[in-house]
C-alpha positions in Angstrom: 0.0 0.0 -0.1 1.0 3.5 -0.6 2.8 5.1 2.4 0.9 8.2 3.6 2.4 9.0 6.9 6.1 10.2 6.6 7.8 11.4 9.9 11.4 12.5 10.2 12.8 9.1 9.9 10.4 8.0 6.9 11.1 11.4 5.2 14.8 10.9 5.3 14.4 7.3 4.0 12.3 8.7 1.3 14.6 11.3 0.4 17.6 9.0 0.5 15.8 6.6 -1.7 15.1 9.5 -4.2 18.8 10.5 -4.0 20.1 7.1 -4.6 18.9 7.5 -8.1 21.3 10.3 -8.7 24.1 7.8 -8.7 22.5 6.3 -11.8 21.2 9.4 -13.4 24.4 10.0 -15.5 24.1 6.6 -16.9 20.3 7.0 -17.4 21.0 10.5 -18.9 23.4 8.9 -21.3 21.0 6.1 -22.0 18.3 8.8 -22.5 20.5 10.5 -25.2 21.4 7.4 -27.1 17.8 5.9 -27.0 15.7 9.1 -27.9 13.8 9.1 -30.9 12.4 12.4 -32.0 9.6 13.1 -34.4 11.4 16.2 -35.5 14.0 18.6 -34.7 13.6 20.6 -31.5 12.1 24.1 -31.6 11.8 26.9 -29.0 8.1 27.1 -30.1 7.5 23.3 -29.9 5.8 21.7 -26.8 7.8 18.7 -25.6 6.1 15.5 -24.8 8.4 12.6 -23.4 7.3 9.1 -23.7 8.9 6.3 -21.7 8.1 2.7 -22.6 9.2 -0.5 -20.6 7.4 -3.7 -21.0 8.6 -4.8 -17.6 6.4 -2.0 -16.0 3.3 -4.5 -15.5 5.3 -7.5 -15.2 4.6 -8.1 -11.5 1.3 -9.8 -11.9 -1.3 -10.9 -14.5 -4.0 -8.4 -13.5 -4.5 -4.8 -14.5 -4.2 -3.0 -11.1 -1.4 -1.3 -8.9 -0.5 -4.6 -7.4 0.6 -5.8 -10.8 3.0 -3.1 -11.4 6.9 -3.4 -10.6 7.7 -0.2 -8.5 11.5 -0.2 -9.4 10.7 -0.1 -13.2 8.1 2.5 -12.7 10.5 4.6 -10.7 13.0 4.5 -13.3 10.5 5.3 -16.1 9.1 8.3 -14.3 12.8 9.4 -13.3 13.9 9.0 -17.1 11.0 11.0 -18.2 11.5 13.9 -15.9 15.0 14.1 -16.7 14.3 14.0 -20.6 11.6 16.6 -20.2 13.6 19.1 -18.2 17.0 18.5 -19.8 18.5 18.4 -16.3 21.6 16.4 -15.8 20.7 15.1 -12.3 17.4 14.1 -11.0 17.3 16.4 -7.9 18.1 19.3 -10.4 15.1 18.3 -12.5 12.8 18.3 -9.6 14.0 21.6 -8.3 13.2 23.0 -11.6 9.7 21.7 -11.6 9.2 22.7 -7.8 11.4 25.9 -7.6 10.4 26.9 -4.1 10.6 24.1 -1.5 8.6 26.1 1.0 5.4 25.8 -1.1 2.5 23.3 -1.0 2.2 20.8 -3.7 -1.2 19.1 -4.8 -1.3 16.0 -7.0 -4.5 15.3 -8.8 -5.0 11.8 -9.4 -7.9 10.0 -11.2 -9.5 7.2 -9.0 -13.2 7.7 -9.7 -13.5 4.5 -11.8 -12.5 1.0 -10.6 -11.8 -0.2 -14.0 -8.8 2.2 -14.9 -7.2 4.7 -12.3 -3.9 6.4 -11.5 -1.9 3.9 -9.7 0.1 4.6 -6.4 3.3 3.2 -8.0 3.2 5.6 -10.6 2.8 8.5 -8.0 5.4 7.2 -5.6 8.4 8.5 -7.6 6.8 11.8 -8.0 6.5 12.1 -4.3 10.1 11.0 -3.9 11.1 13.7 -6.6 9.1 16.4 -4.8 10.8 15.5 -1.4 14.3 15.5 -3.0 13.4 19.0 -4.0 13.2 19.8 -0.2 9.4 20.2 0.1 8.0 18.8 3.4 6.0 15.7 3.4 3.4 17.7 5.3 3.3 20.0 2.4 2.2 17.4 -0.3 -1.5 16.3 -0.8 -2.8 13.6 -3.2 -6.5 14.1 -4.1 -9.6 13.4 -6.0 -13.2 14.1 -6.0 -14.0 10.4 -4.7 -11.9 7.5 -3.3 -13.8 5.0 -5.2 -10.5 3.3 -6.6 -8.1 4.1 -3.7 -8.0 0.4 -2.4 -7.2 -1.0 -5.9 -5.0 1.9 -6.7 -2.8 1.4 -3.6 -3.7 4.6 -1.8 -4.7 5.0 1.7 -6.6 8.2 3.1 -4.6 10.3 5.5 -5.8 13.7 6.8 -3.3 13.8 9.5 0.5 14.6 9.8 2.8 13.6 6.9 1.9 13.2 3.2 -1.9 13.8 2.8 -4.2 11.7 0.7 -7.8 12.1 0.3 -10.9 13.6 -1.1 -11.6 17.2 -1.8 -14.2 17.1 0.7 -11.4 16.2 3.3 -9.7 19.3 2.7 -11.8 22.2 2.4 -14.5 21.1 -0.1 -15.5 23.0 -3.2 -16.4 26.7 -3.6 -20.1 26.9 -4.2 -20.3 30.5 -5.5 -16.9 31.7 -6.8 -14.0 30.4 -8.6 -16.4 28.3 -10.9 -16.8 26.1 -8.2 -13.2 24.8 -8.1 -11.7 22.9 -5.2 -10.9 25.2 -2.2 -7.5 23.5 -2.0 -6.7 25.0 -5.4 -8.2 28.4 -4.7 -8.1 29.3 -1.1 -11.7 30.2 -1.7 -12.7 29.7 1.9 -10.8 33.0 2.7 -13.3 34.9 0.8 -16.7 33.5 1.4 -18.2 32.9 4.9 -20.3 30.1 3.5 -17.1 28.5 2.4 -15.3 29.1 5.6 -18.2 27.6 7.7 -18.2 24.5 5.4 -14.4 24.2 5.7 -14.4 24.4 9.5 -17.3 21.7 9.7 -16.3 19.2 7.0 -12.5 19.5 6.3 -11.0 16.5 8.4 -7.6 17.6 6.9 -7.9 21.2 7.6 -8.1 24.1 5.3 -5.3 23.5 2.6 -4.2 25.8 -0.3 -1.7 24.5 -2.9 1.0 26.7 -4.6 2.0 24.0 -7.2 -0.2 21.5 -9.0 0.9 18.2 -10.7 -1.6 16.4 -12.9 -1.4 12.5 -13.1 -4.4 11.3 -15.4 -4.8 8.1 -17.1 -5.3 7.1 -20.7 -8.9 6.4 -21.3 -11.5 6.7 -24.0 -14.7 8.4 -23.0 -17.4 7.5 -25.7 -20.4 9.7 -25.7 -19.0 12.6 -23.7 -15.7 14.1 -24.8 -14.2 11.2 -26.6 -11.2 11.0 -24.5 -10.4 11.4 -20.7 -6.9 12.5 -20.4 -5.1 15.4 -18.5 -7.5 18.2 -19.0 -10.7 16.3 -18.3 -8.9 15.1 -15.1 -9.9 18.3 -13.7 -13.6 17.5 -13.6 -12.6 16.2 -10.4 -11.3 19.4 -9.2 -14.9 21.1 -9.7 -18.0 20.7 -7.9 -20.9 18.9 -9.7 -19.3 18.1 -12.8 -22.5 16.3 -14.1 -23.8 19.7 -14.7 -21.2 20.1 -17.4 -21.5 17.2 -19.5 -23.8 18.8 -22.1 -21.3 21.6 -22.6 -18.2 19.4 -21.9 -16.3 20.5 -24.9 -16.4 24.2 -23.9 -16.1 23.5 -20.1 -12.9 21.6 -20.2 -10.9 24.4 -21.7 -12.5 27.0 -19.4 -11.7 25.2 -16.1 -8.1 24.6 -17.4 -7.7 28.2 -18.3 -8.5 29.4 -14.8 -5.3 30.8 -13.3 -5.7 28.4 -10.2 -5.1 25.6 -12.6 -3.1 27.1 -15.5 -0.6 29.1 -13.5 -0.1 26.5 -10.7 0.5 23.4 -12.9 4.1 22.4 -13.1 3.9 19.0 -14.7 1.5 16.7 -16.4 2.5 12.9 -16.1 0.2 10.6 -17.9 -0.2 7.1 -16.3 -0.4 5.0 -19.6 0.7 1.8 -18.1 -2.8 0.5 -18.8 -5.1 2.1 -21.4 -8.8 1.8 -21.8 -9.6 2.1 -25.6 -13.3 1.7 -25.2 -15.1 3.3 -22.3 -16.9 1.3 -19.6 -18.0 2.4 -16.2 -17.5 0.7 -12.8 -15.3 -2.5 -12.4 -15.0 -3.5 -16.1 -11.8 -4.1 -17.6 -12.7 -5.8 -20.8 -11.3 -3.0 -22.9 -8.3 -2.2 -20.8 -5.0 -3.3 -22.2 -1.2 -3.0 -21.4 0.6 -0.2 -22.8 3.5 0.2 -20.4 4.2 3.9 -21.0 4.4 7.2 -19.0 4.2 10.5 -20.6 5.3 13.6 -19.2 4.8 17.3 -20.5 4.4 20.8 -19.2 1.8 21.4 -22.0 -1.6 20.1 -21.0 -2.9 20.4 -24.7 0.1 18.7 -26.2 -0.1 15.6 -24.0 -3.8 15.3 -24.5 -3.3 15.6 -28.3 -0.8 12.7 -28.0 -2.8 10.7 -25.8 -5.8 10.9 -28.2 -3.7 9.6 -31.0 -2.6 6.6 -28.8 -6.2 5.7 -28.1 -7.1 5.9 -31.8 -4.2 3.6 -32.6 -5.4 1.2 -29.9 -8.9 1.3 -31.3 -7.7 0.6 -34.9 -5.6 -2.4 -33.5 -8.7 -3.8 -31.9 -11.1 -3.2 -34.9 -12.9 -0.4 -33.3 -14.0 2.9 -35.0 -12.6 6.2 -33.8 -13.9 7.7 -30.7 -17.2 9.7 -30.9 -17.5 12.5 -30.5 -14.1 13.6 -31.7 -12.5 15.5 -28.6 -12.8 18.9 -30.0 -12.1 20.4 -26.7 -8.5 19.8 -27.5 -8.4 22.2 -30.4 -10.7 24.7 -28.4 -8.2 24.6 -25.7 -5.4 25.3 -28.1 -7.3 28.2 -29.5 -7.4 29.7 -26.2 -3.6 29.6 -26.0 -3.4 26.7 -23.4 -1.0 24.8 -25.5 -0.3 23.1 -28.9 -2.4 20.5 -30.6 -0.7 20.6 -34.0 1.6 17.7 -34.3 4.2 19.9 -36.1 4.4 22.0 -33.0 4.9 19.3 -30.5 8.4 17.7 -30.1 7.5 13.9 -29.2 10.6 12.5 -27.4 10.2 8.6 -27.3 12.5 6.5 -24.8 12.7 2.8 -24.9 14.1 1.1 -22.0 17.1 -1.0 -22.5 17.8 0.1 -26.2 20.3 2.5 -27.9 19.4 5.0 -30.6 19.6 2.3 -33.3 17.0 0.2 -31.4 19.7 -2.6 -30.4 19.4 -4.2 -26.9 22.0 -2.7 -24.6 
């Protein structure tokens, strides 16, 4: 299970584990340079999306849950992705670039609402280790979603006490009901400006009032037939707003809107897509008929570029399984690009693909 309480000794241990990887960073960095395949030459105006593939990621079991993942492999994948994204030579340097002020609070948005496919704790663990290595206190890190429906399968345990926080939005101040487009108060600090929000926070927030300064988005690779076509990074923030069901009819407009809000746009430091498994045809509940092994993680600072890349991955999976393209088409991605939130044009996306254990010529190392 995911460790949710980190005292001084555990903090030092976690930090030490993260720093152990620094010894291998030079080798990893060299492997990254040798094993990179880029779709086109880098350009200052291009948005970088890093994709790391390792077939061993889901080799620990025969199922499609967190228990079936290899933690060491996942850690290496996330570390390689972060290094390639930032261009840093050392892992701690990369995380200090992502989290420049260690005195700030960091929120990690996961997707654990559906029990068929969800963000896995073993993917989040190396993110937490990286944040700790940047000097952030464990007490200043929060993992959240609207519900905890899949926390047990995902490997998370709720904790609203000291140490690393894990829980629902309602555990940490709830949602603004009047202002901020009803965003979670942990993103906005909205309880400061509304007596109603303050009262709700005091009465309902088991973990106390909590305002994040930085935000990391860890969505899943999922089709969403009948709604917005796909559910990736930008759609993941439907768990950051109250009553998302009210915005299914206008979902193509509302997804870009909420991602354009400064409380999300300006605070987001990293989007890391958990694509170890992918659901290429949407099913509700504990249904994994259309979930398959992909064994990838993707990392980017551009929420539009990573969604555009994820959409193409889903369409490829559907084609391989003889299924027509998603319906409706996820036009919210182009709408978000039109708002200036990022790049959706493949010519403006630098896709860097890392293959574990291979050099630049594709040979086994």
